[in-house]
N, C-alpha and C positions, 0 to 999 in steps of 0.2 A: 533500454530494455524496456519491454511490454509493462505496463501497469497489474497485467493481471499477475503476471511470471513474478515482477518484483513482489507482489501481495503476497504471494504463496513462500517464493525464497526465504520472504524475512521472517513469513512465522503469523505475520500482521491477520491475515485468513487463512486459517487449515490446508481446504483445498484449490486449487484454481477454476473448478466450476462454478463454485459458491463465490469465487472473488466475479468472476465472468458475470453470476447473475446480480449481485451485489452492484457492477458496474453497471448493469444493464438497467436497476432498479432509478440508477441517480441517486444512489447512497454512497458516492466517492466522490471527491472534488480532488482537484490538482490545483494550486495554487488559487483556490476562490470558485474555481469554473468545474461544471461535470463535467467527468471524463469520461469518457468508452475504456474498452478493456483493453486496447490496442495503442490508446496513449503513450508515446515516452516518455519514460520518466527521468529524471536525472538528476544528479549532485546539487545538494539543496535546493530540492523542490517539497513543497510542506501539505502532505494529505490531508486529507480529514477523511474520517469513515464513521457514517453513523450505522452503530447500532440498537436498535431500537429507539430509548429514551436518552441515550446515552452518546456523547460523540468521541472518541480519539483524533487528536491531533498530532501528526510526526513527521520530522523534517527528515527525510532520505540522504545519509550519511555516506552510504558506499554502495556500490551495484557489484554483483558477483552474481554468476550465472546457478552454482551452489554453494552450500553453506550448509555446517553442521550446527546439530540444536543448538550448543551453548553460545556459539558465536552466532546466530541469528540476532539477537537485540542490537549489538556492534551497526548494523546497518542504519538503523535509526533512532531517533531521538525524540523520547515523549516529550508535547507542548503543553501547557498548562491551557 
C-alpha cells in the first residue's frame, strides 16, 4: 500500500493531500529513511511523522484499503 494512502486510511493524517505534502517536505520517515508518498508500506514498518516540534512514532500492524473510524487505531501501534 502507498504511504500516503496508509496515512489517510489509518487516520494518522486526516487527508491524503496533506499526507502527500508531508512526504514531499521530508517530514515522514519509514524505517529511519525519508520516504516519498509512493513508498510501499508493509506490516512491521516503523513510521516517524514530524508535526512541528513533536514526532509521532508508530509501527504498522495491519493494511486495509478502507476502515471505519473506530477500527483505524488497530492499524498501528504508537511507539515511545
